[in-house]
C-alpha positions as CSV (number, residue, x, y, z in Angstrom):
1,M,80.6,54.5,173.2
2,P,82.1,55.6,170.1
3,P,85.3,57.7,170.2
4,L,85.3,61.2,170.6
5,T,86.1,63.2,167.5
6,A,87.0,66.9,167.0
7,T,84.0,68.2,164.6
8,R,85.0,71.1,162.4
9,P,82.1,73.6,162.1
10,P,80.4,74.1,158.8
11,A,81.7,76.7,156.8
12,T,79.4,79.5,156.5
13,S,79.4,81.7,153.1
14,A,80.0,85.4,153.4
15,P,76.4,87.1,153.4
16,V,75.6,88.1,150.1
17,Q,75.1,91.9,149.8
18,R,71.7,92.5,147.8
19,R,70.9,96.0,146.3
20,A,67.7,97.2,147.6
21,P,64.9,97.7,145.0
22,G,65.0,101.3,144.7
23,R,68.7,101.8,145.0
24,R,70.7,102.8,142.0
25,R,74.2,101.6,141.3
26,R,76.7,103.9,141.9
27,P,78.2,105.4,138.8
28,K,82.0,104.7,138.0
29,P,84.2,107.7,138.4
30,F,86.1,109.1,135.4
31,P,90.0,108.1,135.4
32,A,92.3,110.4,136.9
33,G,93.0,113.5,135.0
34,Q,89.7,113.7,132.8
35,R,87.3,116.2,133.9
36,T,84.0,117.0,132.4
37,I,81.3,119.5,132.7
38,L,78.9,117.2,134.4
39,S,79.8,114.5,137.0
40,P,78.9,110.9,136.4
41,H,76.2,111.4,139.1
42,Q,74.3,114.2,137.4
43,L,74.8,112.4,133.8
44,D,73.4,109.1,135.5
45,S,70.2,111.0,136.6
46,P,66.9,111.2,134.5
47,W,67.3,114.8,134.2
48,G,71.0,114.5,133.1
49,R,70.1,111.7,130.5
50,R,67.3,114.3,129.0
51,I,69.2,117.1,128.9
52,Y,72.2,115.2,127.2
53,W,70.2,113.9,124.3
54,L,68.6,117.2,124.3
55,V,71.9,118.7,123.6
56,L,73.3,116.2,121.3
57,V,70.2,116.2,119.1
58,A,70.0,119.9,118.9
59,T,74.0,120.0,117.9
60,V,73.6,117.7,115.2
61,L,70.3,119.3,113.9
62,L,72.2,122.4,113.8
63,F,75.2,121.2,112.1
64,T,73.0,119.3,109.6
65,A,71.1,122.5,108.8
66,V,74.5,124.7,108.3
67,F,75.8,122.2,105.8
68,V,72.6,121.4,104.1
69,F,70.9,124.6,103.9
70,P,73.2,126.0,100.8
71,L,72.3,123.0,99.1
72,Y,68.7,123.2,99.8
73,W,68.8,127.1,98.7
74,M,70.6,126.2,95.5
75,V,67.8,123.3,94.5
76,T,64.8,125.4,95.4
77,G,66.3,128.7,94.0
78,A,66.1,127.2,90.4
79,M,62.4,126.2,90.9
80,K,61.5,129.8,91.5
81,S,60.4,132.2,88.8
82,G,62.7,135.4,88.2
83,E,60.7,137.8,90.3
84,E,60.8,135.4,93.0
85,F,64.2,134.7,93.0
86,A,65.2,138.3,92.9
87,R,62.6,139.4,95.8
88,I,64.0,140.9,98.8
89,P,63.5,139.8,101.6
90,P,63.9,136.1,99.9
91,T,61.2,133.4,100.3
92,Y,62.6,130.3,101.5
93,I,60.1,127.8,100.4
94,P,59.1,128.6,96.5
95,S,55.4,129.6,95.8
96,S,55.0,127.3,92.9
97,F,57.8,124.3,92.2
98,S,58.7,124.7,88.6
99,L,61.1,122.4,86.8
100,D,61.5,125.2,83.7
101,G,64.9,126.2,85.0
102,Y,66.3,122.8,84.9
103,R,64.9,122.2,81.3
104,Q,66.2,125.7,80.3
105,A,69.5,124.7,81.5
106,W,69.8,121.5,79.8
107,T,68.9,122.8,76.5
108,L,70.1,126.1,76.1
109,M,73.5,125.4,78.0
110,N,74.3,122.3,76.1
111,L,75.1,120.5,79.6
112,D,75.3,117.4,78.0
113,R,78.2,118.3,75.8
114,F,80.3,119.6,78.8
115,L,79.0,116.9,80.9
116,L,80.6,114.3,78.6
117,N,83.7,116.2,78.4
118,T,84.0,116.5,81.9
119,L,83.4,112.9,82.4
120,Q,86.2,111.8,79.9
121,Y,88.5,114.1,81.6
122,A,87.8,112.4,85.1
123,A,87.8,108.8,83.8
124,G,91.2,109.4,82.1
125,A,92.5,111.1,85.1
126,W,91.4,108.2,87.5
127,A,93.0,105.5,85.3
128,F,96.2,107.1,84.9
129,T,96.4,108.1,88.5
130,L,95.6,104.4,89.7
131,A,98.1,103.2,87.4
132,L,101.0,105.4,87.8
133,D,100.7,106.6,91.4
134,V,100.0,103.1,92.7
135,A,103.2,102.0,90.9
136,A,105.3,104.9,92.1
137,A,104.0,104.2,95.7
138,Y,104.5,100.4,95.7
139,A,107.9,100.8,94.5
140,L,108.8,103.5,97.3
141,S,107.2,101.4,99.8
142,K,108.2,97.7,99.2
143,L,110.9,97.6,96.4
144,R,113.0,100.5,98.2
145,P,114.9,101.8,95.5
146,M,118.2,103.9,95.7
147,F,117.6,107.7,96.9
148,G,113.6,106.6,97.5
149,N,113.4,108.7,100.4
150,V,114.9,111.7,99.0
151,I,112.3,111.3,96.1
152,L,109.4,111.0,98.1
153,L,110.9,114.4,100.3
154,G,110.8,116.0,97.0
155,M,107.1,114.9,96.3
156,L,106.0,116.3,99.6
157,A,107.9,119.4,99.4
158,T,105.4,120.0,96.1
159,L,102.6,120.2,98.4
160,M,104.2,123.2,100.1
161,I,103.9,125.1,96.8
162,P,100.6,126.9,96.6
163,P,98.9,125.8,93.2
164,T,98.5,129.5,91.8
165,V,102.3,130.0,91.9
166,I,102.7,126.9,89.5
167,L,99.7,127.8,87.0
168,L,102.2,129.5,84.7
169,P,105.2,127.0,84.7
170,A,102.7,124.3,84.0
171,Y,101.0,125.8,81.3
172,L,104.3,126.9,79.6
173,T,105.4,123.1,79.9
174,V,102.0,121.8,78.8
175,K,102.4,124.4,75.7
176,D,105.9,123.1,74.8
177,V,106.5,119.6,76.2
178,P,110.3,119.6,77.0
179,I,112.2,117.0,74.9
180,V,109.2,115.9,72.8
181,R,108.2,119.6,71.7
182,L,104.6,118.6,72.0
183,D,101.6,120.9,72.0
184,L,98.9,119.7,74.3
185,L,96.7,122.4,74.8
186,N,93.0,121.5,74.1
187,T,93.8,117.9,74.3
188,P,92.7,115.5,77.4
189,W,96.5,115.1,78.1
190,A,96.5,118.4,79.6
191,I,94.2,117.7,82.4
192,W,95.6,113.9,82.3
193,L,99.1,114.4,83.0
194,P,98.9,117.3,85.8
195,A,96.5,115.1,87.6
196,V,98.8,112.1,88.0
197,A,101.6,114.2,89.2
198,N,100.1,114.3,92.7
199,G,102.3,113.9,95.8
200,F,99.9,113.8,98.3
201,N,98.3,110.5,96.5
202,I,101.6,108.8,96.4
203,F,101.9,109.7,100.2
204,L,98.6,108.1,100.9
205,L,99.3,104.8,99.2
206,K,102.8,104.5,100.5
207,R,101.4,104.8,104.0
208,F,99.2,102.2,103.4
209,F,101.4,99.8,101.6
210,D,103.5,100.3,104.4
211,S,101.0,98.6,107.0
212,I,100.9,95.3,104.5
213,P,103.0,92.9,106.5
214,S,106.2,92.1,104.9
215,A,106.0,88.2,105.7
216,L,102.9,87.8,103.2
217,L,105.0,89.5,100.4
218,E,108.1,87.2,101.4
219,A,106.1,84.4,101.3
220,A,104.7,85.1,97.7
221,Q,108.6,85.4,96.8
222,V,109.1,82.1,98.1
223,D,106.3,80.7,95.9
224,G,108.3,82.4,93.1
225,A,106.0,85.2,92.2
226,S,107.2,88.1,90.6
227,P,107.1,91.9,92.1
228,L,104.4,92.7,89.3
229,R,102.5,89.6,90.4
230,I,102.5,90.4,94.1
231,L,101.5,94.1,93.2
232,W,98.4,92.5,91.1
233,S,97.4,89.3,93.5
234,I,98.2,90.5,97.0
235,V,98.6,94.3,97.1
236,L,95.6,95.6,95.1
237,P,93.1,93.1,96.7
238,V,93.8,94.3,100.1
239,S,94.2,98.0,99.4
240,R,90.7,98.8,98.3
241,P,90.0,101.2,100.9
242,I,93.0,103.5,100.2
243,L,92.1,103.3,96.3
244,G,88.6,104.2,97.1
245,V,90.0,107.4,98.7
246,V,92.5,108.1,95.7
247,S,89.8,107.6,93.2
248,I,87.2,110.2,95.1
249,F,90.0,112.8,95.5
250,T,91.0,112.6,91.9
251,V,87.7,112.5,90.2
252,V,86.2,115.4,92.4
253,N,89.5,117.5,92.1
254,V,89.1,117.2,88.1
255,W,85.4,117.8,88.1
256,R,85.6,121.0,90.3
257,D,88.6,122.7,89.0
258,F,88.2,125.9,87.1
259,A,91.6,127.7,86.9
260,W,93.4,124.9,85.1
261,P,90.7,124.0,82.4
262,L,90.2,127.7,81.7
263,L,93.7,128.0,80.6
264,V,94.4,124.7,78.7
265,L,90.9,124.0,77.3
266,Q,90.0,127.1,75.5
267,D,88.0,125.5,72.6
268,P,84.4,125.9,73.4
269,E,83.7,122.2,72.1
270,K,86.0,121.0,74.7
271,M,85.3,122.9,77.8
272,T,84.6,121.2,81.4
273,I,81.2,121.8,82.9
274,S,82.5,124.6,85.2
275,V,84.2,126.5,82.7
276,G,81.3,126.2,80.1
277,I,78.8,127.3,82.6
278,A,80.9,130.4,83.4
279,S,81.4,131.2,79.8
280,L,77.8,131.3,79.3
281,R,76.5,133.1,82.4
282,A,76.0,136.6,80.8
283,N,73.1,135.7,78.8
284,M,71.3,133.3,81.0
285,P,68.7,134.1,83.8
286,Q,69.5,133.2,87.0
287,T,67.2,130.5,87.6
288,T,68.8,129.0,84.6
289,M,72.3,129.2,86.2
290,T,71.4,128.2,89.4
291,A,69.8,125.0,87.9
292,A,73.0,124.3,85.8
293,L,74.8,124.5,89.2
294,V,72.7,122.0,90.7
295,I,73.0,119.8,87.4
296,A,76.7,120.1,87.7
297,S,76.9,119.0,91.3
298,I,74.9,116.0,91.0
299,P,77.8,113.7,89.7
300,T,80.1,114.6,92.6
301,I,77.6,114.1,95.1
302,V,76.7,110.8,93.9
303,V,80.3,109.6,94.2
304,F,80.7,110.9,97.5
305,F,77.6,109.1,98.8
306,L,78.6,105.9,97.1
307,F,82.4,105.7,98.3
308,Q,82.0,107.7,101.7
309,R,82.5,104.8,103.8
310,H,86.1,104.2,102.0
311,I,87.0,108.0,103.2
312,M,88.0,107.1,106.9
313,A,89.0,103.7,106.4
314,G,91.2,104.4,104.0
315,L,92.9,107.3,105.7
316,T,93.1,105.4,109.0
317,A,94.5,102.3,107.7
318,G,97.9,103.7,106.7
319,G,98.7,104.3,110.4
320,L,97.9,100.8,111.6
321,K,100.8,98.0,111.6
322,G,100.3,94.5,111.7
């Protein structure tokens, strides 16, 4: 007979728990300390999901209507006749869509000249801002000059001063520039130089440059690259988001500014679009004025839609390290 050996019972696996066909998975509870109006179970129910999407869509449509309606009112108001424009209660949809108001605004108000003037001022301010503010921010961030923090603190202190307070000192400075004794009134320099002196832009650029790894710049220094070469070949290519943000801020600020161009550009041939429209408002119908405002707003709207994705990317990238 074969020897008897102790046999081990076969291992049995644990029974697999299967979910019933009509049974829903229990929703995960929220982390401790977080409370919401609706519980996870209520949100996971069919009616909860419907109410959630209904509230979300209604909120988005409401806020969209609040922000888009003034633009719609301005665009359609220029298409109305003078009688319909002054009618009370107003009509939300023009009885007949006409582009005569836009044609009159373009021909009677010389908007082409004002647009070209404003484009020249905005382009010059943009070029000088990128050239000088980028250099200043790079020096404060990477070159670390003596008293750099004190200089940065002084720049940030200027942001606490209301713009209307410095209008008179800035006007006297532009009228008689210290040391060189130049009168910059009715010249593009009266717009370009104050646009460059912007502590907020320098602060944004410096914060972004601080997030660039120092090891990357040190490797370029080991290869013999100069600080200017490092700025041009390494820093600027990776700084396109923040450069887009600064560009948008600079162009939009110059385009929509009214008080400063009104003071320093009194020559009718050199006025900006906002000052030119305001100077001709007394002799123009309301529909023509509304059409002129629409035409003046188109360039800034186009710039915003083209570069809107750079705004949040540039503003948030400066807070990341790595």
